Structures are given as C-alpha cells and as structure tokens.
C-alpha positions as CSV (number, residue, x, y, z in Angstrom):
1,M,-55.7,121.2,127.5
2,D,-58.4,120.1,129.8
3,Q,-60.5,122.8,131.4
4,P,-59.4,122.2,135.1
5,I,-55.8,121.9,134.2
6,S,-55.9,125.1,132.2
7,R,-57.7,126.9,135.0
8,F,-55.1,125.6,137.5
9,T,-52.2,126.7,135.2
10,I,-53.7,130.2,134.7
11,D,-54.4,130.8,138.4
12,D,-51.0,129.5,139.3
13,Y,-49.3,131.8,136.8
14,L,-51.3,134.7,138.2
15,K,-50.2,133.8,141.7
16,R,-53.7,133.0,142.8
17,Y,-52.5,129.9,144.6
18,R,-55.5,129.4,146.9
19,K,-57.8,129.3,143.9
20,A,-55.5,127.2,141.9
21,L,-55.3,124.6,144.7
22,G,-59.0,124.0,144.3
23,Y,-58.6,122.8,140.7
24,L,-55.9,120.1,141.5
25,P,-58.3,117.3,142.4
26,L,-60.4,118.1,139.3
27,C,-57.4,117.4,137.1
28,G,-57.9,113.6,137.4
29,P,-55.0,111.3,137.1
30,K,-52.8,114.0,135.7
31,K,-52.3,115.5,139.2
32,T,-51.6,113.0,142.0
33,F,-51.9,113.3,145.7
34,D,-48.2,114.0,145.9
35,D,-48.7,117.0,143.5
36,V,-51.4,118.3,145.8
37,L,-49.2,118.0,148.9
38,G,-46.2,119.5,147.1
39,Y,-48.3,122.5,146.0
40,I,-49.6,123.0,149.5
41,R,-46.1,122.8,151.0
42,K,-44.6,125.1,148.3
43,H,-47.2,127.9,148.9
44,E,-47.8,127.2,152.6
45,L,-51.6,126.6,152.0
46,Y,-52.0,124.2,154.9
47,K,-55.3,125.6,156.4
48,E,-56.7,126.3,152.9
49,G,-55.8,122.8,151.8
50,M,-57.6,121.2,154.8
51,R,-60.6,123.4,154.2
52,I,-60.9,122.6,150.5
53,Y,-60.2,118.8,150.9
54,K,-62.1,118.2,154.2
55,D,-64.8,116.2,152.3
56,K,-62.2,114.2,150.3
57,R,-60.1,113.0,153.2
58,E,-60.2,109.4,152.1
59,K,-58.4,110.4,148.9
60,Y,-56.5,113.6,149.9
61,D,-55.5,113.5,153.6
62,V,-54.0,117.0,153.9
63,T,-53.8,116.8,157.7
64,S,-50.6,114.8,157.5
65,C,-49.0,117.6,155.6
66,Y,-50.2,120.2,158.2
67,C,-48.9,118.1,161.1
68,E,-45.4,118.0,159.6
69,M,-45.3,121.7,159.8
70,C,-46.0,121.7,163.6
C-alpha cells in the first residue's frame, strides 16, 4: 500500500479525521475530488477542509461543499 493511503487509512480507523483529511490529496488518482468532498461531508470537516485545501482551490474547491451546508 502506498504511504499516503496507508496513513489515511490508519488515521481514519483511529478516528483522527482531521489528520486523515490531509492525506487525501496525496493519494493521487486513487482518491478523487468526490472522495474528498464525501469525506468532508461525512465527518463535517468543512472549515478544516477549506483551511487544508486553500492553496489547492483550482483542484479541490471545498468552498462549494461548505456553502451547501449554509
């Protein structure tokens, strides 16, 4: 298993969702933008997602997910 995927899996299993979220974009094509949004919605990590992905907005626009919550 690739290192980012294994770290994501371990942190997710240990319920360290915020930390696990940071590994999703490092997983390459194995985790898509829909996976990221689904994970953010599932664990209600909207603000954390926007903070983590603020520099990657062209690829991961998390603000749309946050706006749906409002």
